[in-house]
C-alpha positions as CSV (number, residue, x, y, z in Angstrom):
1,L,52.0,94.4,42.3
2,G,50.7,95.4,45.6
3,V,53.4,93.5,47.5
4,A,56.2,95.1,45.5
5,D,54.8,98.6,46.1
6,A,54.5,97.9,49.8
7,A,58.1,96.7,50.0
8,A,59.3,99.9,48.1
9,Q,57.5,102.1,50.6
10,R,59.0,100.3,53.7
11,P,62.2,101.8,55.1
12,P,65.3,99.6,54.9
13,P,66.1,97.6,58.0
14,P,68.6,99.2,60.4
15,R,72.3,98.2,59.8
16,R,74.0,96.2,62.5
17,P,77.7,96.3,63.1
18,A,79.6,93.2,61.9
19,L,80.9,90.9,64.6
20,G,84.6,90.9,65.4
21,V,87.2,93.6,65.1
22,N,86.3,96.8,63.3
23,P,89.0,97.3,60.6
24,Y,88.2,101.0,60.5
25,A,88.9,101.6,64.1
26,A,91.5,104.2,64.9
27,V,95.0,102.7,65.2
28,P,96.8,103.9,68.4
29,P,99.9,105.9,67.7
30,R,103.3,104.2,68.0
31,P,105.2,105.0,71.2
32,Q,108.0,107.5,70.6
33,P,111.5,106.8,72.0
34,M,112.2,108.5,75.4
35,R,113.8,111.9,75.0
36,T,116.6,112.9,77.4
37,N,118.4,116.2,78.0
38,R,121.8,114.5,77.2
39,E,123.5,115.3,73.9
40,E,124.0,112.4,71.6
41,T,127.8,111.9,71.3
42,P,129.3,108.8,69.9
43,A,131.5,106.7,72.2
44,P,135.2,107.3,71.6
45,A,137.1,104.7,69.7
46,P,139.3,102.5,71.9
47,A,142.9,103.8,71.8
48,A,145.7,101.5,70.9
49,A,147.7,100.3,73.9
50,G,151.1,101.2,72.3
51,P,153.3,100.3,69.4
52,A,152.6,96.9,67.9
53,V,154.9,94.1,69.0
54,G,157.1,92.6,66.2
55,R,157.3,88.9,65.7
56,N,161.0,88.7,66.7
57,D,160.6,91.2,69.7
58,P,160.5,89.8,73.2
59,C,157.0,88.9,74.4
60,P,155.4,91.7,76.5
61,C,154.3,89.1,79.1
62,G,157.8,89.0,80.4
63,S,158.6,85.4,79.7
64,G,161.8,86.3,77.8
65,R,160.7,84.3,74.7
66,K,160.2,85.8,71.3
67,Y,156.6,87.0,70.7
68,K,156.1,84.6,67.8
69,Q,156.9,81.6,70.1
70,C,154.9,82.8,73.1
71,H,151.6,84.8,72.8
72,G,152.1,85.4,69.0
73,R,151.5,81.8,68.3
74,N,147.7,82.2,68.8
75,A,147.5,85.4,66.8
């Protein structure tokens, strides 16, 4: 029993840090988006160019053909 008593009297060995990355290390804060002095306004919606061209109206390109036979064919 003398060996067991001597081991109980001895202080525990010093703790060494584990090798590798410390999982408890402080995580750096995420970068915040840059702030400006401009007011956030949404972009205006694109305005319509004019009244819609009917299928039987003359084509606006100036060819003299009906819209449905000129540029309206691809629409």
